[in-house]
N, C-alpha and C positions, 0 to 999 in steps of 0.2 A: 503493499499499499504506500509506503513512503518513498519506494523508487518510483512508483508511478505518479507520486505528487512531484517529487523531484523533476520528473521528463517534462510534465506540463509546466513545472515552472521555467525550466531551461527554455523551453519552446517560446514561451510569451517573452521571455527576457530577448530571446534572438529575434524576434519579431520587431521588437520596440527599438532594438538596436538598428535593425535593417530600415526602418521609418524614418530614424533620425539620421541616418546616414544618406538615405534618398528620399527626403520627403516628396509628398506629392505637389507638383506645379500645378497652380489653379490656373484656368484658362481665362486670358484677359478678355473682359466684354469691351468691344469697341464700337459697337453701335448695335442697332435691332431694326428688325423688319416691320416697316411701316404700312406696308401694300403688299399682298399676295394674291395672285389668280392662279389658279389649277396647281401644276406640278412644279413647285421650287424645293429644292434640296440642297443639304451641305453635304459635301464629299469630303469625307475623312477616313478614319480606319473602318467605318460604315457609312452607309448612305442613308440620311434620316430626314423627314420632311421639316421644313421651315415654315411657321405660321405666324401671323401677325403679333408683334410683340415679343418673338424669340429673339435672343441674343445673336449679335454677329461677333464671331471671336476671331482673334489674332490668328493669321496664318491659315485660314481655311478657304476652301473654295466653294461657292455659291453658283449653281446652276439651275436654268430653268427649261421646261419641257416646251412641247409642241403646243401651241396656243396657250402659253402661260407668260406670267411676267411678274415683277417684283420691283419695290421701292425700298431701298435701303437707306437709314439715316444714321450717319457716323457720329461718334461722340462730340465732334467739333459741327456738328449741323450740316456736314457736306451730305448731299443729296445723290444717290445713285439709283437710275431707273435702268431696269434690265428689260429686253424684249424676250420674244420666244428663242429658244434654242441658244442661250446666252450663257457663257461661262466667265466667271469672275474670281480672281484670287487675291486677296490683301496679303502681298508680298512681306511688308514690313510696315509696323505701327509703332511708333515711339513717342509717348506723350511727353509735352512740356509741363501740362498740369492736367486736370481733370477733363478738361473740355477744349483741350488745344493740343495739335500734334507739333512736333519737332521736325518730324519725319513720317511721311506715309507714301507707302509704294502699293500702287493698284495695277494689277495685271488683269487686262481684258483679252482672254485668249479667243472668243468667238461669240458672234451676236452684234446686236445693237443696244447701244447706251445711251443715256443722257447724263453728264456730269455737271454738278452744281457745287462749287466751292463753299466751305463753310467758314468758319471763324479762325482758322489756323493762319499762319503766315503763308503766304502764298507759294513762297520757294519751298515750303516743306512737301509739297505735291509733287509725285512723279507718276504719269500713267504711261504704261507701255502696253503695247501688243506686239504680236509676234514680228511686225515690220517696223514699228514706229515707238520713238520716245518722245512724250508730249509733255511739255511745261506750262502751268498755267499762270496767270495774273490776274484773279479775280474773273473768273471765267463760268459762263455756261457753255458747254460743248456737245455736241451730238457725234459718236462714234459709230462707224461701223467696221467690225473687223471680219475679214472673210479669207479665205484660202487665197493667199497671193495678193491679196489687197486690203488697203485700210484706207477708209475716207474718214477724216476729221473736219467738222463745220463748226465755225464758231458762232454762237448765237448771241453772246454779250461778253465783254471784256478783251482780252488779249491771250494769246498763247503762241508758243513757238514749237514746231513738229520739226522732228528729225528721224533720218534714216540711221540705220546701224552704221553705215559707213560716213556719218557726219554731215550729209546734205541737209540743210535746214530751211525752213520756210516760216516767216512771221505772219501770224493772222491778226490782224488789228482792226478789221471792221466786220460788223454783222454779214454773215454770208460768206465771207472768206473761207475757203476750202482747199484743204491739202488733200492730194490724192497719192497714194503710194502704192506703187505696184511691184511685183517681183515676178521674174521671168527668165528661165536659162540662165539662173545665177547671177542675173543683173537686176539690181533695185534702182527705181528711179521715182523722182517727188515731182508734182507739179502742182500750182496755184491757180485757183478759179475763183470768180466771184458769183458764179452761176452753179451753185450746188446741184449735184445728180440725186441726191438723196438728203431727207432729215429725218429725225427721231419723230417729226410732228405725227406721222400718219400712225406711228406705234402708240403715241399717246391716246389717241382716240379708242385703242382697243380694250382698255381696262380704265375703269373710273379710279381717280386717283394716283394714276402711276406717275404723272407729271407734276402733280401737285408738290409745292416746297414747303416743307416744315423744319422746325426747330427740333434738334434731339429731345428736349424737354416735353415737346408736344407729340413726339411721333405716336401716332395712334391711327386707327383705320379712318380714311377721308371718303367722303361721298358727296362729290360736288354736284352742283345742280346738273340736270339732265342736259340742259340747252346752253350751260356754261356760258352765260353772256360776257364774264370778264376775261375768257380765255385762259382761266387759270390752269387748265388741263395740260396747255403745253407752253407754260412759261410761269415767271414770278407774278 
């Protein structure tokens, strides 16, 4: 009986030492889902659904399915709207304080997005696609990431769009568009003020997808059906 008691005592001690040596790392909440339509999931060790109000965690991937959409609000009130079949990863998030980032990197792998900057210093943001690196300066951007092509449309503010070989274009006027294409191992970038695509059509497919809210107020949004103020597709 004594030896059995001693065995369990040693086992408990061993577990306590192991937990002390390798404490469980709490996942950092960096935002939350403010609007969800149909299939929206987080991809980690397992794939799990995301519902309105669920936390957005550091270093995780969010993916939308067919005829699905989501709007995520970051802790600094950056709003990220995702259209169908889109994939986004938070590569890096370093906080300055509870509601501002010193460094935040967002990777848009595929699909259509709208990005609205929050309260952090604009130099803190870096957005990447497989073909482009996008810097922001107080900005609303529409981004379409496709196989072999990235389209970046400026809606508000200013942005610099660069290819991997450091060809860069400045977007300074609403409607300015950078189109990056890759074919045969060659990447090119061109600028136009006649965008071939914007996120506006995607906005109409889901109520609240393009409404902009503060992190503290992130909650389900049901705009008026006729949307007389145009809030569905802008501020």
